[in-house]
N, C-alpha and C positions, 0 to 999 in steps of 0.2 A: 219682201221683208219690211216690217214696220219701221218707219223712221220716227224716233222719239226725240223731239227737239224742244228746246226752250227758246222762246222768242223774246228778245229784249228790245224795248223801244218805248217811246211815249205812247204810241197807239199801235197795238198789235192786232192785225186782222188777217194774218196769213193762216193758211191751212196746211195740212200735211198729206202727202200721198201714201197709200199703203195698198196691200193686196186686198181683194174683195172679201177674203175670208178672215181678215184681221180687223178688230175694232180700232177705229181712229182715235187718236188722243192729241189734243192741242194744249200746249202749256204756254200761257200768255203771261208776260211780265211787263209791267208799265213802270218806267222810271219817272218819278214825279217830284214836284216841290210840295210844300206844306198845304197848298191850295189845290192839289191834284192837277196842277198844270205842268207844262213843259219846263223843267229846270234850266234848260239850255237856251230858252228864248231870251232875246235881248241881252245875251252875254257874248263874250269872245271865246267861248268854248270851242276847241278845235278837235278834240279827241275823246272818244268813249273807250275806256279800257274795262275789260271783264276778266276776272279770274274765277275759275271753276275747279273745285276739288270734289271728287266723287269716291267715297270710301278710301281705299288704299291706292287708288290709281294716281299716277303723277298729275300734278296740278297743270291745268291748261290755261293759257292766257290768250286773249283775243283783243284786237284793236280795230276800231271803226272810226272814220272821219266824221266830224260834226260839221255840217254845211248849213250856214244861215240858221243855226239853232235847230236843225233837223237831223235825226239819226234813226237808224234801225239796223238790226243785225239778227241773224239766225244762227244759233249754236246747237249742235246735236249732242244729246246726252250719250255718254259711253256706257253708263250703267243707270238704269231707270229706277232701281230699287235700293240704291246705296244711300247712306247718310251723306248729304251734299252740302257743301259750303260754297258761298257765292259772295263776291265783292265786285262793286262797280265804282268807277271813277270817271268824272267829267273834268277835263283839264283844258286850260287855255292860258294865254299870257297873264290874265288877271283873274281867272276863274279856276276854282278847285272845289269840287263837290264830290261827296262819297256816300256810299250806303252799303249795307249788308243785312240780310235777314238772319234769323236764327237758323241753326242747322235744321235741314228738312229732308224728307224722303219724297221725291217727285211723285211716285206712284201712290203715295198716301194723301196727296193734296187734291184739291178740286180743279187743279189745272190753271189757277190764276194767282198771280203774285203782284203786289204793289210795293215798290221800293221807294221810300221817301228819302230824299237826299238832304245833306247838310254840309256846310263848309267844315273843315277840320277845326276842332276846338270850339264848336258852336252848337246851338240847338235851333231847330225851326219849329214853330208852333203849327200844329196840324189843324186845319179848319174844316176838313171834309169829313171828319169822324169825331165823335165824342162818346163818353160813357153814357150809360142809360140814366144816370143820376149824378148830380154833384156829390163828391166824396172827399172827406179828409179823415185822417186817423182810421184808415181802413187797411185790410190785408190785400196785398197784391203779390201773387206767386206765379212764376213761370212754370208751365208743364209742357214740355216739347215746344211746339210752335204756338201754344196758347198761354194765356195768363188768366188766372182766376182773380176777380175783383169782388170783395165781399165786405158787407157791413159799412161802418162809418156813418157819416152824416148824409143819409139818403132816405127817400120815401120808403115806407114799410113794404111796398110791393115790389121794390127793386133792390133787394138785398144781395142777390147773387147774380153776377153776370160774367161773361168771358170776353177777352180780347183776343182776336185772331191776328197774330203778328205777321202772318203771311199775306192775308188779304187786307190787312189794316181795317178791320171792322169789329165793332163791339156790339154784343147782343145779349139779351136775356136768355136764360135757358127756357126751353119750352115746358119742362116738367114743373109741377107744383110741389115744392119741397115742404110746404107748411112751415117755413122758417119765419119767425116773427122778427120784430125790430131787434137788431144786434148791438146798436150803439158803437162806440169805439171798438175796433176789432183788429186783432193781429192774426197772422197765419204763418205756417211753416210747412215745408215739404216733409212728408212722411216716407213716401216711396213713389214709384213711377205712377204719376197721375193722381196720387193720393195726398191730400192737403189737410193738415189739422187747422181748424178754425177756432180761435179762442176769443169769444166776444166778451165785452164788458157787461152785457145784458144777455141772459139766456144760457142755454146749455152748450158746452163745447161739443164739436162734432168733427168727424173726418169726412171731407168731401172728395168723391171719386170722379175725376174728370173723364175716365174711360168707361165707367160702368153705368150705362143708361138705365139699367134695371134697379140699381141700388146706389143712388148718388150720395145719400146722407146716412152716416152711422153715428149716433150719439155715443159719447164716451164719458165714463165716470172717473174723473181725475182725483188726486189726493185732496185732503182737507185744506182749504185756503187757496186752491188754484183759481186764478182769475187775473184781474187787471194788475195786481201787484206781483205777479209771477214773472220770472224771466222765461223767455221762449227762444229756443234755438233748434235749427235743423242740423242733424249729424249726417253728413253724406254717406249713403249706403247703409244707414242704420235705421233712422227714424227721426222723430221730433221729440224734444224733451221740454216739459213744463216744470219750472224749478221754483220752490218756495211759494210765497204768497201771504195772504192775510185773511183772518177770519175772526170776527168778534173783536177787532182792534188789535189783535196779537199776530206777530209774525209766525209763520209756520215753517217746519223743517222738512216737509215732504217734497218729493219730486216724482214725476211720472214720465216714463219713456213710452211713447206711442209708436209702435212699429207697424209695418204694412199689414193690412187686414184688421186694423184697429186693435191689435194685440197690446196689452198694457202690462208694464212692469213698474213696481213701486221702488223708489230709492229714498235714501235718507241723508239730508245735509248734516254736516258736523255742528251746525248752529242754525236756528231759525233765521230766515231772511225774507224781507218784504221790500220789493223795489230793487232787487239785485239785477245784474246784467250778466250775460253769458256768451261764450263763443266756443265753437267746436274746433278742437285741435286734433286732426285725425279722427279717431273714434273716442277720444277723451273730451271732456267738457270742462272748461274753465269757468268758474263762477266768482264774481267780485261784487262786494258791497251788499246792500240790503240791510245794513245795520249801522249804528253810530260809529263803530270802529272802522268800517270800510275794509275788512279783511277779505281773504280769498280762500278758496278751496278748489279741488279738482275731483271730478268723477272719472276714475280710470276705467277703461274698457274692461268689462267683466266683473267690476266691483259694484256693489249696491250701496256703498257708503261713501260719502264725500271725505276727501283727505285734506286737512288744513294745510295751507302753505305758509311757512314761517316768514315773518318780516314784512307782511303787507298791512299797512294801516293808512288807508287813503282818506278816512273820515267820511262825512256825509256827502254823497254825490247823487242827487235825485235826478233821474232821467238821463244818466250817462250812457254812452255807447261804447261797447267793448268790441273792437274790430280785430279779428284774428287773421293770421296768414294761412289758416287751415292746417298748420303743421306744429310749430313749437313756440310761436310768438303772438303777442296781442298788445294792443294799445287801448287804454281807457281814456276817453275824451268827453268833454262837455259836462252837462248836468249843472245843478245848483246845489249850494251848500245849505246848512241849517238856517241861514239868514236869507235864503232865496237869492243869493248873489251868484252870478254866472261864474263857473269855474273855467278859467283859461289854462290852468295847469293840467298836465296829463300824466298818466302812470303807465309805464311799460313793464311787461312781464316777458322774460326770455328764458329759453332753455327748458321749457315745459315738455313732458311732465317730470323727467328725471331729476333736474336741478333747477326747478322753476324759481327764478329770482326777480324781484321788483326793483325798479329805479325810476327816477324822474324822467319823463319824456319831454318832447318839445312843447313849447308854449303854443297854444292854439289861439292865434291872434284874432281869428274871425269866429270865435265860439258863438254859438246861438242855440236856442232851445228848439225842439221839435224838428231837428234835422233827422233824416232817415239814412239807414245803410241797407241797400238792397241785399237780398239773400245771396250768399256765396260771393260777396263783393267786398271790396275795400273802399268803395266810393262813399262820400258823405254828401248827401243831396239836400239842398235847400235848407229850410228852417225859418223861424219867424223873421219876416221882413227880408229874406235872403234869396237871391238868385244864384248863389254860388254852388258849384259842385267841386269838391276837393277829393283827394285820394291819399290814403295812408300808404306810404311807400317804404319798404325795407330795402336798404342798400348795404350789404355786408352787416356790420354791427350798428349802423346808423338807421334811424327811423325818422321820417318827416311827414308833414301834412301838406301836400302840394296842391296848388290850384290846377284845375282841369279846364273849366270853362264857366261861362255865365249863361243861365237859362234866360228865356225871354221874359218870364214872369216870376215874381217871388212865390215860392210854394213851401208852406210848412205842413208837416204831417201828410206828405204826399204818398203816392205809391210809385214803385219803379221796378223795372226788370232790366237785366244786363245780358246782352247777347255774347256768344263766344268770341266774336270779333272785337269786342270792346264797345260797340255801339250800344246805346241804351235808350229806353223809353221812360219818360216821367209822366205820371197821370195824376190829375186832380190836385188836391192840396188846398190849403187856405192861403189866399193871396193877401190877407190882412183885412179883407172886407167880407168875403163869402167863400164857401167851398166852391171848387171849380169842377167842371166835367170834361175838360179838354186834355190833350196830350201834347208833349213835345218830344221830337225825335232828335237825339244828340249823338255826336261822334267826337271822340277824343282827337288829339293831333294826328295820330296814325292808328289805323285799324290793324288788328293782329294779323300778321301774314298767314296766308292759307298754308 
């Protein structure tokens, strides 16, 4: 009977035994620091803990001593084809390091995993891997265990690449997509493996991470769709491009892009350019994009936006609307008509049935060009900022709480967030140049398996 095992350690060179008529498979995992070295070396780490969850099977936990910075352990898979979650921790009197990969299926991998570790509430800069080009103001969207990085400030022949979050490797695609320079680029998930790319320059397209025979499908969006449009992914539905500008005038069109690049046209209640949006279930909340700073909502099944009474936020250019994916959202940041940074925030609660607005908490660390990773409530970086914060709802209260400090200031970066709460930040502008490096970050506590 074939033994299907995962090997966890700094260096794994163990094999597995099996019957002669069964193909061998070795799954190797290396636990490393940001330099691909032994994270336990020169520390007082005493224990390696591993938690493994495979599909609906009970979580299994393992423990191995760390002796003089050395450790290795062999753990056998119970189900080789299930969605698998993994968490590792290195602990000692003054040492605490942790890591987790995105959810993966062992039989769908190449049999190798690299787990970068970081202390709780911290980031570690990764020196052994970099993007193929320096990038800021680019789209970065997770698809399974990969992330698409597209556009931004990068050479014309390196517009589209992918980051393998299991192997910790970044590579260009081998195909020639004939994609020209895209400039500042945003992206949003359409469906499994399908990502809508909305460039500042060039034609919007859907990129398919899973279809090697048809990677790029161009899409014709509504009049005005582009840099001044809001862009949001609606989980389980598609991606929506909202409003925009053409000929100096705001536009009232919106387009839903569903899997297979199927398009549906929607209409806003008023033209908007520079609005921001958040998905609340299958509904989409839209705020701003005009001098009044009012709001409306696209209800699931309706092609027309419904105005929300009582919202008058004023001019807020570059604001971020962060939703809880259910009934609430908080609008933060941006600048007013005098280019002054807005530290006030606007909360919207009880949507869609009784959507009401009120003043939110003051954002004392407000900055421009911060980003919110897709399906996340984290606020990452910004001009001159190393900060990562989180919008947190606690009962009827909402706050913007500090999470950690990155190693380097990063404005207009890219980021993906794993199910465990660990996240990766890529590129961004450090105040001098766009960057090509990564940071691996973990919050105080990773989500239990």
